[in-house]
C-alpha positions, 0 to 999 in steps of 0.5 A: 558039762564041758564035754556035753556042751562041746558035743551039742555045739558041734551037733548044732553046726552039723544040723544048723539048729540055732536053738541047740546052739544058743542053749549050749553056747552059754553053758560052755562058757559057764562050764569053763568058768566052773572048771577053772574055779574047781581046779584052783580050789583043788590045787589050793587044797593040795597046797594047804595039805602040803604046807600043814605037813611041812609045818608039823614036820618042822615043829616035831623036829624043834620039839626033838631038839629041845628034848635032846638039849634038856636031856644033855643038861640033866646028864650027870654033872652036865658032862657027856662022854665025848668018846660016845657019838650022839646017835639019834634015836630011830624015832627021831630019824623017821621023816614024815613022807611029804610029796610036793603037790603036782602041777596038774590036779586030777580035775585038770587031767580029767578035763584034758582027757575029755577035751582030747576025746572030743577033738578026736571025735570031731577030727574023725567026723569032719576031716574024713571024706564022709557024707553029712548024714554020717557026720550027724550019726557019729556026733549024735551018738557021741553026744548021746553017750555023754549026755546019758552019763550027765543025766545018770549022775542023779542015780547015785542020789536015788540009790542013797535016798532008797538006802537011807529013806531020807530025801535030804540029799536031793536038791529041790530046785536043781531037780525041778529045773533039770526035769523041766529042761528035759521035758521041753527038749523032749517036746522040741525033739518030737516037733522036729523028729530028732531022736538024738535029742529025744533019747537022752532027754527022755532019760533025763526026764525019767530020772527027774520024775523018779527023783520027784516021786522019791522026794515027795514020798520020803518028805511026807513020811518025814513030815508025818513022823515029825507031826507025830512026835510033836503031837506026842510031845504036846500030849505028854506036856498036857498030861504033865500039866494036868497032873501038876494042877491036880497035885496043887488042888490036893 
């Protein structure tokens, strides 16, 4: 999301399109906030995992020490041969591998790579002696590739729905809003005849329509199945009640 918003902001600077600018400037701020939160959560998860391993290792050492003390007390007469050194067993010498968490999480590294890629693209496009149309082509192609990946993310959801025949993995309101958003950007791109906006949003609209069709079809099948089960339950209940009443009359 961050790379997508950065690319469209750069495209708005080149084309002087205020609609593209005001649509993506808030998105950039929201994406930064979301990424910061995701990095904090990921680092917190790694710290908790590291602390739990440390605690388990310390508890295991305490249990081993207590067992050694009990074995020493149960020795014959409580006397240990001093000539024989107390060699710890191989099981006790095993240490639990515990690596401290890195100062950089995988999410931070991925975000840094995306930012570096866009810095390189913008540097090449703006600092080299090229005409404005060439700059528009470079940034337009780059942001289209970025947005295609952004809109192609629901493909995994579509594959999951087709495999499981269950549409519960599709979030309804996200699907609806993404489809509506893509549709309006398609209309806008036709109005200004900008194919850099049309192509990725057309794909996004196509994927959104596919999700809506799958959601509707498999949702109806689930409802029909649930209705059949309910009717079967009512029929069985009514039949059992009828048999009970006949038995009572007899």
